[in-house]
C-alpha positions as a Markdown table, in Angstrom:
| # | Residue | x | y | z |
|---|---|---|---|---|
| 1 | Unk | 42.2 | -122.4 | -85.7 |
| 2 | Unk | 40.2 | -121.5 | -82.6 |
| 3 | Unk | 36.8 | -119.7 | -83.1 |
| 4 | Unk | 38.3 | -116.3 | -82.4 |
| 5 | Unk | 41.2 | -116.5 | -84.4 |
| 6 | Unk | 41.4 | -114.9 | -87.6 |
| 7 | Unk | 43.2 | -116.4 | -91.0 |
| 8 | Unk | 46.2 | -114.7 | -91.6 |
| 9 | Unk | 48.8 | -114.6 | -94.2 |
| 10 | Unk | 52.2 | -112.5 | -94.9 |
| 11 | Unk | 52.7 | -111.2 | -98.1 |
| 12 | Unk | 55.6 | -109.1 | -99.1 |
| 13 | Unk | 56.3 | -108.5 | -95.5 |
| 14 | Unk | 52.8 | -107.3 | -94.6 |
| 15 | Unk | 50.5 | -109.1 | -92.4 |
| 16 | Unk | 47.2 | -109.4 | -93.6 |
| 17 | Unk | 44.4 | -110.8 | -91.5 |
| 18 | Unk | 40.8 | -111.6 | -92.5 |
| 19 | Unk | 37.5 | -111.4 | -91.3 |
| 20 | Unk | 35.6 | -114.5 | -89.9 |
| 21 | Unk | 34.4 | -115.8 | -93.8 |
| 22 | Unk | 38.3 | -116.0 | -94.6 |
| 23 | Unk | 38.2 | -114.1 | -98.0 |
| 24 | Unk | 37.4 | -110.4 | -96.9 |
| 25 | Unk | 40.7 | -108.6 | -95.2 |
| 26 | Unk | 40.0 | -107.4 | -92.2 |
| 27 | Unk | 43.5 | -105.5 | -91.3 |
| 28 | Unk | 46.9 | -105.1 | -93.2 |
| 29 | Unk | 50.4 | -103.9 | -91.8 |
| 30 | Unk | 53.7 | -104.8 | -90.8 |
| 31 | Unk | 54.5 | -106.7 | -87.5 |
| 32 | Unk | 57.7 | -106.6 | -86.2 |
| 33 | Unk | 59.0 | -108.1 | -83.2 |
| 34 | Unk | 55.2 | -109.3 | -82.4 |
| 35 | Unk | 54.1 | -105.4 | -82.3 |
| 36 | Unk | 52.4 | -103.7 | -85.1 |
| 37 | Unk | 54.4 | -101.1 | -86.5 |
| 38 | Unk | 54.1 | -98.2 | -89.5 |
| 39 | Unk | 50.9 | -97.6 | -91.6 |
| 40 | Unk | 48.0 | -100.0 | -90.9 |
| 41 | Unk | 44.4 | -100.2 | -92.6 |
| 42 | Unk | 41.2 | -102.0 | -91.2 |
| 43 | Unk | 38.4 | -103.3 | -93.6 |
| 44 | Unk | 34.8 | -104.0 | -93.2 |
| 45 | Unk | 33.5 | -107.2 | -94.3 |
| 46 | Unk | 32.4 | -105.9 | -98.1 |
| 47 | Unk | 36.0 | -104.7 | -98.3 |
| 48 | Unk | 35.6 | -101.0 | -97.8 |
| 49 | Unk | 38.1 | -99.1 | -95.7 |
| 50 | Unk | 37.3 | -98.4 | -92.3 |
| 51 | Unk | 40.3 | -97.1 | -90.4 |
| 52 | Unk | 43.7 | -96.2 | -91.0 |
| 53 | Unk | 46.7 | -95.0 | -89.0 |
| 54 | Unk | 50.2 | -95.5 | -87.9 |
| 55 | Unk | 52.0 | -97.7 | -84.9 |
| 56 | Unk | 55.2 | -96.9 | -83.3 |
| 57 | Unk | 56.5 | -100.2 | -81.3 |
| 58 | Unk | 53.0 | -101.4 | -81.1 |
| 59 | Unk | 51.3 | -97.9 | -79.9 |
| 60 | Unk | 49.1 | -95.8 | -82.0 |
| 61 | Unk | 50.6 | -92.6 | -82.6 |
| 62 | Unk | 49.7 | -89.7 | -84.9 |
| 63 | Unk | 46.3 | -89.0 | -87.0 |
| 64 | Unk | 44.2 | -92.1 | -87.3 |
| 65 | Unk | 41.2 | -91.7 | -90.0 |
| 66 | Unk | 37.9 | -93.6 | -89.9 |
| 67 | Unk | 36.0 | -93.9 | -92.9 |
| 68 | Unk | 32.4 | -94.2 | -93.6 |
| 69 | Unk | 31.0 | -96.6 | -95.8 |
| 70 | Unk | 31.5 | -94.4 | -98.9 |
| 71 | Unk | 35.0 | -94.2 | -98.3 |
| 72 | Unk | 34.5 | -90.5 | -97.1 |
| 73 | Unk | 36.5 | -89.4 | -93.8 |
| 74 | Unk | 34.0 | -89.5 | -91.1 |
| 75 | Unk | 36.4 | -88.6 | -88.2 |
| 76 | Unk | 40.2 | -87.9 | -87.5 |
| 77 | Unk | 41.9 | -88.8 | -84.0 |
| 78 | Unk | 45.1 | -87.6 | -82.8 |
| 79 | Unk | 46.5 | -90.4 | -80.9 |
| 80 | Unk | 49.7 | -88.4 | -79.9 |
| 81 | Unk | 53.3 | -89.6 | -79.8 |
| 82 | Unk | 56.2 | -88.8 | -82.3 |
| 83 | Unk | 55.0 | -87.0 | -85.3 |
| 84 | Unk | 51.7 | -85.9 | -83.5 |
| 85 | Unk | 50.9 | -82.1 | -84.8 |
């Protein structure tokens, strides 16, 4: 595995990528035809949720939420696209 590649597992259809330490989750979501689709989450090395949002055919759409280290909502960004209000 190249130094910049992340360890990846596919569990119950979800692609899970890991931080460089190989044990803590970096991201979790579904990949179809090589593109992220549906709901995805990203995590900090300590395991806390950092960001979440939706993809449509590999493009970020709708509201994306960024969380602080306590898990509280820090910022919501509207990425537009289908389902955007």
